[in-house]
C-alpha positions, 0 to 999 in steps of 0.5 A: 688854336690861336690864329698866327700872324704872317710874321710868326713861325708856328710849329705844329708837332708832337714830341713823340714824332718826326716833329723832333726833326723840325724842332732841331732845324728850328733851333739851328735857324735860331729864329723865335717860333711858337709851338703848338702840340697836337695829340694823335687821333684827336687834335691832329685829326680835328678840322682846324688842323686838317685845314693846315695839313690834310694828312692829319700828321705832324710836323707842319710849319706856317710862316709868312702865309705859307704852310710847309709839311714833310720834314725834308721840305721843312728843313730845306725851306727854313734853310733857304728862308733864313740864309743868315743861318748858313744852312743851305748852299746858294742856288749857284753853289755847286754844293747845292746839288749834293745838298739836294741829293742827300735830302731827297735820297733820305726822304725817298729811298732810305725812308721807303726801304727802312719802312718796307724792311720793318713791315717785312715788305721788301721787294723780292730780289727778282723785282728789286728793279721796280722799287726806287730803293733797289735793295736795303743793302744798296741804300745803306751802302749809299748812305754810308758813302754820304757820311764818310767823306768828311765831318758833314754831308758837305764835307767840313760845312754843316747844313740842313741836310745833316739835320735831316739825314742825321736824324734818320741815322740816329733813329736808325741806330737807336731802333736798330733799323740801320746797321751799326756801322762805324761811319754812322756811329761817328756821324751820330756822335758828332751830331749829338754834340750840336748845341741846337740838337741838345736844345731841341732834345731837351725841349721835346723831352720836357714836353714828354715828361710833362705829359706823363705827369698829367 
């Protein structure tokens, strides 16, 4: 891997991973970046990349001497680091509480409960209070409320929260891990019309196609 300069955004990813979320966020931000594609089980687990992310997973972003992993963190960090993109409420904006709430909710209870359900490991009803997500139905109902109050999480203002929450909802609908509710479908349709979402999708799909042809 080429050693990056502090001024260069370097994006470590695989097009068949959660890196697609970070790619979309980068396209929304609109700053130039360099993509480093890693393979599962080989370059992703190599010492050079483990020095960047000891988990050996993607995505990761390096910029200005800082490394950020975890998609929700990448979305929040890029939004704050690139205020000109208008993807994060200011620190003194009350809307920031809502923004952070749904970023953390999606990274926490939603991700956990969807994974648990897929693995048939949901907490039994009598022990649901021990699980941060409570129950699958509670999480889905809360998620629906987040996308039912306006066009976006912050009402009429698109933000980084929509990139992350929206990605989870679109994948949930695609892979049937979330119920096909009208609010989810309408939200996903609005998101799919974002120009940055389309650019990101095309870039990653092209990488998949190129890999298949090799």
